[in-house]
C-alpha positions as CSV (number, residue, x, y, z in Angstrom):
1,M,81.9,-20.3,197.9
2,R,82.8,-23.9,198.0
3,S,85.5,-25.3,200.6
4,R,87.8,-26.4,197.7
5,E,87.5,-22.8,196.2
6,R,88.3,-21.1,199.6
7,R,91.6,-23.0,200.0
8,A,92.7,-22.1,196.7
9,D,92.1,-18.3,197.0
10,P,95.1,-16.2,197.0
11,A,93.5,-13.4,195.2
12,G,90.4,-13.4,197.6
13,T,93.4,-13.4,200.5
14,R,95.4,-10.6,199.2
15,L,92.0,-8.4,198.7
16,R,91.1,-9.1,202.4
17,A,94.4,-8.3,203.5
18,R,94.3,-5.0,201.6
19,L,90.9,-4.1,202.8
20,S,91.4,-4.8,206.3
21,G,94.0,-2.3,206.7
22,A,97.3,-3.4,205.0
23,D,97.1,-0.2,202.8
24,K,96.5,1.9,205.9
25,G,92.4,1.9,205.3
26,W,92.7,4.0,202.1
27,F,89.6,2.5,200.8
28,F,87.3,2.9,203.4
29,A,88.5,6.2,204.6
30,A,87.7,7.6,201.2
31,I,84.1,6.1,201.5
32,A,84.0,7.7,205.1
33,S,84.8,10.8,204.0
34,E,82.6,10.9,201.2
35,L,79.8,9.6,203.2
36,A,80.3,12.4,205.8
37,E,80.6,15.1,203.4
38,R,77.5,13.8,201.5
39,R,75.3,13.7,204.6
40,A,76.3,17.0,205.7
41,A,75.8,18.7,202.4
42,R,72.2,17.3,202.7
43,G,71.9,18.8,206.0
44,L,71.3,15.3,207.6
45,S,72.4,14.4,211.1
46,Q,73.8,10.9,211.4
47,R,70.6,10.0,213.5
48,E,68.4,11.2,210.6
49,L,70.6,9.4,208.1
50,A,70.3,6.2,210.0
51,G,66.4,6.4,210.2
52,L,66.4,6.8,206.5
53,V,68.8,3.7,205.7
54,G,67.4,1.6,208.4
55,T,70.0,1.3,210.9
56,T,71.6,3.1,214.1
57,Q,73.2,6.4,214.6
58,S,76.3,4.6,216.0
59,A,76.6,2.3,213.1
60,I,76.6,5.6,210.8
61,A,79.1,7.0,213.2
62,R,81.2,3.9,212.8
63,L,81.2,3.8,209.1
64,E,82.0,7.8,209.1
65,S,85.0,7.1,211.4
66,G,86.4,4.2,209.4
67,G,85.9,2.1,212.3
68,R,84.2,-0.8,210.4
69,P,84.3,-1.5,206.6
70,P,80.7,-1.2,205.3
71,R,78.9,-3.9,203.5
72,I,78.0,-3.2,200.1
73,D,74.1,-3.6,200.8
74,T,74.7,-1.0,203.5
75,L,76.6,1.3,200.8
76,L,73.7,1.0,198.6
77,R,71.1,1.9,201.1
78,I,73.1,5.0,202.2
79,A,73.8,6.0,198.6
80,D,69.9,6.0,197.8
81,A,69.1,7.8,201.1
82,L,71.8,10.4,200.1
83,D,70.4,10.4,196.5
84,C,73.4,9.1,195.1
85,D,74.5,6.3,192.7
86,L,77.4,3.9,194.2
87,Q,79.9,3.2,191.5
88,V,82.5,0.4,191.9
89,T,85.3,0.4,189.4
90,L,88.0,-2.1,188.2
91,T,91.4,-0.3,187.2
92,P,94.0,-2.3,185.6
93,R,97.2,-2.4,187.6
94,E,100.4,-0.9,186.0
95,N,102.2,-3.8,187.3
96,P,99.8,-6.9,187.2
97,T,100.8,-9.9,189.5
98,E,101.7,-13.0,187.6
99,G,99.9,-16.0,187.8
100,T,96.5,-14.4,188.8
101,T,93.1,-14.8,187.0
């Protein structure tokens, strides 16, 4: 992103605020819960999943506890290791904010 785009990025600012906990972590808590459930259903320990993903057990534990937002590439590797597809959707808001693009 160019510096001029960064300065005029109200949508990005709103998104960062929302994802950093402004909405009580709803987004990452849901991902963390699904990750933990799917891992357990596959009979994998955190250490075993970490080995499949190429990360550490502590990184998996942080993700599952919601302690750290995962990067999309990490989520893709985890989804692959858990034999899942990662789906991200955009859903129109009921009351769109005026002036956003």
